[in-house]
TORKOL-313798 format. One record per residue (C-alpha): residue in one letter; x, y, z. Coordinates in pm, whole numbers, plus 50000, padded with zeros to 5 digits. Layout:
BEGIN
[r 'A' [X Y Z]],
...
REM end
This chain:
BEGIN
[r 'M' [71449 28661 94248]],
[r 'P' [71467 28296 94361]],
[r 'D' [71802 28126 94301]],
[r 'S' [71782 27762 94403]],
[r 'K' [71952 27453 94267]],
[r 'T' [71634 27252 94318]],
[r 'P' [71374 27279 94039]],
[r 'I' [71026 27372 94148]],
[r 'S' [70702 27293 93972]],
[r 'I' [70634 27443 93629]],
[r 'D' [70300 27578 93754]],
[r 'K' [70482 27808 93996]],
[r 'K' [70586 28158 93896]],
[r 'V' [70956 28075 93872]],
[r 'E' [71147 27754 93805]],
[r 'V' [71525 27749 93847]],
[r 'L' [71719 27465 93684]],
[r 'P' [72043 27335 93834]],
[r 'H' [72365 27500 93717]],
[r 'F' [72507 27351 93398]],
[r 'Q' [72839 27442 93242]],
[r 'L' [72910 27378 92876]],
[r 'E' [73272 27378 92759]],
[r 'T' [73220 27655 92505]],
[r 'L' [72944 27907 92448]],
[r 'P' [72922 28044 92093]],
[r 'D' [72911 28419 92048]],
[r 'R' [72741 28618 91776]],
[r 'P' [72989 28695 91495]],
[r 'Q' [73148 29033 91554]],
[r 'P' [73276 29278 91289]],
[r 'K' [73644 29239 91212]],
[r 'P' [73842 29487 91426]],
[r 'F' [73981 29683 91130]],
[r 'A' [73639 29707 90962]],
[r 'L' [73484 29823 91288]],
[r 'V' [73753 30089 91331]],
[r 'L' [73679 30222 90982]],
[r 'L' [73304 30224 91051]],
[r 'R' [73353 30411 91376]],
[r 'V' [73577 30673 91213]],
[r 'F' [73330 30722 90929]],
[r 'F' [73021 30757 91150]],
[r 'R' [73200 30971 91407]],
[r 'I' [73270 31228 91132]],
[r 'A' [72963 31184 90909]],
[r 'G' [72728 31184 91206]],
[r 'W' [72825 31549 91271]],
[r 'I' [72866 31676 90914]],
[r 'V' [72584 31493 90731]],
[r 'P' [72373 31333 91006]],
[r 'G' [72087 31243 90774]],
[r 'L' [72310 31048 90536]],
[r 'A' [72495 30884 90824]],
[r 'A' [72167 30778 90982]],
[r 'R' [72039 30626 90658]],
[r 'L' [72359 30428 90611]],
[r 'A' [72358 30316 90974]],
[r 'L' [71994 30207 90943]],
[r 'S' [72077 30010 90628]],
[r 'L' [72355 29826 90813]],
[r 'F' [72133 29776 91117]],
[r 'A' [71871 29600 90903]],
[r 'R' [72110 29374 90713]],
[r 'P' [72199 29035 90864]],
[r 'R' [72572 28972 90833]],
[r 'V' [72538 28597 90780]],
[r 'R' [72276 28348 90665]],
[r 'A' [72251 28047 90893]],
[r 'R' [72321 27716 90722]],
[r 'H' [72307 27359 90852]],
[r 'K' [72640 27178 90833]],
[r 'Y' [72467 26842 90864]],
[r 'S' [72120 26709 90797]],
[r 'D' [71925 26492 91040]],
[r 'E' [71600 26300 91064]],
[r 'I' [71397 26603 91170]],
[r 'L' [71524 26814 90880]],
[r 'E' [71470 26533 90633]],
[r 'S' [71112 26477 90749]],
[r 'A' [71003 26840 90715]],
[r 'K' [70737 26927 90461]],
[r 'I' [70867 27237 90284]],
[r 'F' [70628 27507 90164]],
[r 'E' [70650 27867 90045]],
[r 'I' [70473 28187 90149]],
[r 'L' [70446 28499 89937]],
[r 'Y' [70511 28796 90166]],
[r 'G' [70501 29124 89973]],
[r 'N' [70741 29060 89687]],
[r 'L' [70944 28803 89883]],
[r 'I' [70913 28426 89892]],
[r 'L' [70961 28289 90244]],
[r 'K' [71055 27929 90306]],
[r 'G' [70841 27735 90553]],
[r 'Y' [70872 27395 90723]],
[r 'E' [70597 27174 90863]],
[r 'W' [70577 26854 91066]],
[r 'G' [70274 26653 91174]],
[r 'E' [69903 26678 91101]],
[r 'G' [69757 26783 91435]],
[r 'K' [69450 27007 91442]],
[r 'E' [69633 27261 91658]],
[r 'T' [69961 27422 91556]],
[r 'V' [70270 27536 91741]],
[r 'L' [70466 27804 91554]],
[r 'L' [70844 27837 91606]],
[r 'V' [70997 28181 91542]],
[r 'H' [71376 28211 91517]],
[r 'G' [71612 28495 91610]],
[r 'W' [71843 28733 91423]],
[r 'E' [72092 28566 91185]],
[r 'S' [71933 28228 91253]],
[r 'R' [71671 28020 91072]],
[r 'G' [71347 27843 91150]],
[r 'T' [71491 27492 91159]],
[r 'A' [71739 27601 91428]],
[r 'L' [71447 27544 91668]],
[r 'R' [71375 27191 91543]],
[r 'S' [71475 27035 91877]],
[r 'F' [71123 27118 91997]],
[r 'V' [70960 26922 91714]],
[r 'P' [70970 26560 91844]],
[r 'G' [70809 26634 92181]],
[r 'L' [70540 26853 92027]],
[r 'L' [70460 26589 91763]],
[r 'K' [70432 26327 92037]],
[r 'A' [70180 26554 92209]],
[r 'G' [69970 26560 91891]],
[r 'Y' [70052 26906 91755]],
[r 'R' [70137 27017 91407]],
[r 'V' [70461 27217 91416]],
[r 'V' [70542 27496 91172]],
[r 'T' [70840 27727 91135]],
[r 'F' [70982 27952 90865]],
[r 'D' [71294 28142 90763]],
[r 'G' [71231 28512 90820]],
[r 'P' [71296 28774 90550]],
[r 'A' [71669 28794 90465]],
[r 'H' [71731 28479 90670]],
[r 'G' [71796 28115 90590]],
[r 'D' [71655 28018 90249]],
[r 'S' [71402 28300 90233]],
[r 'Q' [71440 28594 89997]],
[r 'G' [71544 28945 90091]],
[r 'K' [71859 29129 90194]],
[r 'R' [71730 29347 90476]],
[r 'T' [71463 29328 90742]],
[r 'D' [71372 29489 91073]],
[r 'L' [71134 29452 91366]],
[r 'V' [70822 29563 91180]],
[r 'H' [70905 29385 90854]],
[r 'F' [70982 29057 91033]],
[r 'A' [70670 29098 91247]],
[r 'G' [70469 29130 90928]],
[r 'A' [70613 28797 90817]],
[r 'V' [70506 28640 91148]],
[r 'K' [70152 28766 91089]],
[r 'A' [70155 28639 90728]],
[r 'V' [70269 28293 90836]],
[r 'I' [70002 28271 91109]],
[r 'N' [69732 28368 90860]],
[r 'K' [69869 28127 90600]],
[r 'V' [69901 27811 90811]],
[r 'G' [69599 27869 91036]],
[r 'G' [69519 27698 91364]],
[r 'V' [69816 27846 91553]],
[r 'R' [69746 27797 91922]],
[r 'H' [70093 27836 92074]],
[r 'I' [70417 28011 91972]],
[r 'I' [70776 27938 92080]],
[r 'T' [71026 28215 92004]],
[r 'H' [71396 28284 92045]],
[r 'S' [71565 28624 92087]],
[r 'F' [71472 28871 91809]],
[r 'G' [71194 28631 91708]],
[r 'G' [71025 28704 92040]],
[r 'S' [71043 29080 91985]],
[r 'T' [70891 29050 91639]],
[r 'T' [70619 28812 91753]],
[r 'V' [70512 29040 92038]],
[r 'F' [70506 29337 91799]],
[r 'A' [70295 29138 91552]],
[r 'L' [70046 29030 91819]],
[r 'S' [70036 29373 91985]],
[r 'Y' [70013 29609 91688]],
[r 'L' [69985 29433 91351]],
[r 'A' [69732 29166 91440]],
[r 'P' [69580 29223 91787]],
[r 'E' [69281 29016 91677]],
[r 'I' [69494 28700 91676]],
[r 'S' [69450 28502 91998]],
[r 'I' [69734 28282 92126]],
[r 'D' [69701 28051 92424]],
[r 'K' [70067 28013 92524]],
[r 'L' [70370 28216 92420]],
[r 'V' [70729 28120 92504]],
[r 'L' [70993 28396 92499]],
[r 'I' [71343 28244 92508]],
[r 'A' [71631 28488 92561]],
[r 'V' [71421 28780 92436]],
[r 'P' [71541 29142 92484]],
[r 'A' [71301 29344 92697]],
[r 'S' [71410 29680 92556]],
[r 'T' [71437 29781 92191]],
[r 'R' [71582 30110 92312]],
[r 'K' [71881 29928 92459]],
[r 'V' [71939 29729 92140]],
[r 'V' [71939 30054 91941]],
[r 'S' [72155 30236 92196]],
[r 'D' [72413 29955 92201]],
[r 'Y' [72432 29957 91821]],
[r 'L' [72479 30334 91798]],
[r 'K' [72745 30317 92067]],
[r 'M' [72925 30036 91881]],
[r 'I' [72949 30242 91561]],
[r 'A' [73039 30562 91756]],
[r 'M' [72749 30762 91611]],
[r 'P' [72751 31120 91754]],
[r 'H' [72440 31295 91886]],
[r 'P' [72310 31456 91561]],
[r 'G' [72329 31123 91379]],
[r 'R' [72168 30943 91673]],
[r 'V' [71870 31179 91669]],
[r 'R' [71817 31125 91295]],
[r 'F' [71860 30749 91330]],
[r 'R' [71601 30723 91606]],
[r 'D' [71356 30942 91411]],
[r 'M' [71391 30719 91105]],
[r 'L' [71348 30407 91310]],
[r 'Q' [71037 30538 91482]],
[r 'N' [70889 30607 91140]],
[r 'R' [70941 30237 91068]],
[r 'Y' [70773 30158 91402]],
[r 'H' [70450 30330 91291]],
[r 'H' [70557 30634 91497]],
[r 'L' [70524 30434 91818]],
[r 'S' [70753 30540 92101]],
[r 'F' [71040 30312 92194]],
[r 'N' [70863 30252 92526]],
[r 'S' [70561 30123 92336]],
[r 'V' [70773 29894 92121]],
[r 'D' [70967 29743 92412]],
[r 'V' [70853 29387 92486]],
[r 'E' [70832 29462 92857]],
[r 'H' [70552 29711 92780]],
[r 'S' [70391 29599 92453]],
[r 'L' [70328 29244 92575]],
[r 'A' [70029 29383 92766]],
[r 'N' [69861 29459 92430]],
[r 'A' [69897 29106 92292]],
[r 'N' [69600 28869 92310]],
[r 'V' [69792 28593 92492]],
[r 'N' [69668 28378 92779]],
[r 'K' [69995 28256 92937]],
[r 'V' [70360 28346 92881]],
[r 'L' [70677 28160 92979]],
[r 'V' [71003 28356 92979]],
[r 'V' [71318 28142 92954]],
[r 'H' [71659 28300 93010]],
[r 'D' [72011 28197 93106]],
[r 'R' [72203 28391 93369]],
[r 'S' [72523 28360 93163]],
[r 'D' [72367 28504 92846]],
[r 'T' [72612 28763 92707]],
[r 'A' [72399 28857 92405]],
[r 'V' [72082 28954 92595]],
[r 'P' [72133 29030 92966]],
[r 'F' [71935 28826 93219]],
[r 'E' [71774 29145 93350]],
[r 'S' [71562 29146 93032]],
[r 'A' [71379 28838 93156]],
[r 'E' [71337 28989 93502]],
[r 'R' [71182 29305 93360]],
[r 'I' [70933 29117 93143]],
[r 'F' [70847 28886 93433]],
[r 'E' [70797 29167 93682]],
[r 'N' [70574 29372 93453]],
[r 'H' [70311 29109 93371]],
[r 'P' [70100 28891 93602]],
[r 'H' [70045 28617 93341]],
[r 'V' [70420 28555 93291]],
[r 'S' [70613 28264 93445]],
[r 'M' [70989 28224 93430]],
[r 'L' [71234 27940 93370]],
[r 'V' [71589 28027 93477]],
[r 'T' [71902 27841 93366]],
[r 'H' [72273 27894 93422]],
[r 'G' [72550 27778 93191]],
[r 'F' [72372 27745 92855]],
[r 'G' [72428 28099 92726]],
[r 'H' [72219 28256 92450]],
[r 'Y' [72247 28038 92141]],
[r 'L' [72265 27686 92284]],
[r 'L' [71975 27742 92522]],
[r 'V' [71720 27618 92266]],
[r 'K' [71908 27291 92216]],
[r 'Q' [71930 27175 92579]],
[r 'K' [71716 26879 92687]],
[r 'P' [71607 27025 93024]],
[r 'V' [71488 27344 92852]],
[r 'I' [71312 27155 92572]],
[r 'E' [71133 26934 92825]],
[r 'R' [71018 27228 93041]],
[r 'V' [70898 27431 92743]],
[r 'T' [70713 27132 92599]],
[r 'A' [70552 27066 92938]],
[r 'F' [70438 27429 92952]],
[r 'I' [70284 27406 92606]],
[r 'C' [70113 27074 92675]],
[r 'D' [69992 27155 93028]],
[r 'G' [69612 27151 93032]],
[r 'Q' [69597 27041 92669]],
REM end
């Protein structure tokens, strides 16, 4: 994998930005140590004695965001958003829109985030003549719901695309990339997207699940039940089929840009490498020093992603 300090053209397979180092990189909130100890003790015992019950409880926790992202301060972009609502099942999802372009760029946020967290992309896309739309996923931001998962969130992505119409490109972050690929691959393969941006997206759902079960110390019987229940939610698709590195081949997408930071501690850099290596229509933008959460707010990244979207417009 190339590792140069000199950027190369965006139309090449790989572009590597110079090394940047921010003073602090935020981490995802972790369970309080005492609460985690109690969870591990419970699941370690219940996973052997009543594996079905343990799996159901673990799945309920797995699908429940621990926090709802809120903005501490408003700004011009937030204030200028046109707010709308989408009925998704029995939930009302909050949507945000900027501009009146004929073609739309959809922004899809990650786990425990919200749509407007990706608003840094709005000014450049508006300048290029696009309409920009985003939304708070189920159980996130100002949308309704207490729990969601890959398939449920993917259904919301499909509903938003059908609602707003004219979506030509999609920019995603983290879990939002996984759900978008699932939506385009299995829920709505008829939807055609020109350019898809996957920022800090996990390549393997299996690893996400395995890391979670390891964190809560779930023993083998409970793990088996948990995975069976989850696969039922995934329309009985295998974990291999659900993984982005494999399912992306089923999506009706012309070009893909994978963006990932080498210092990402939430989603390892190897995720980007695996997606890149498995698909001929994927290019890669590599950074170092931005981490996982601040990656979408950095000017060099915003400029490169915007250039990718607008190239050949």
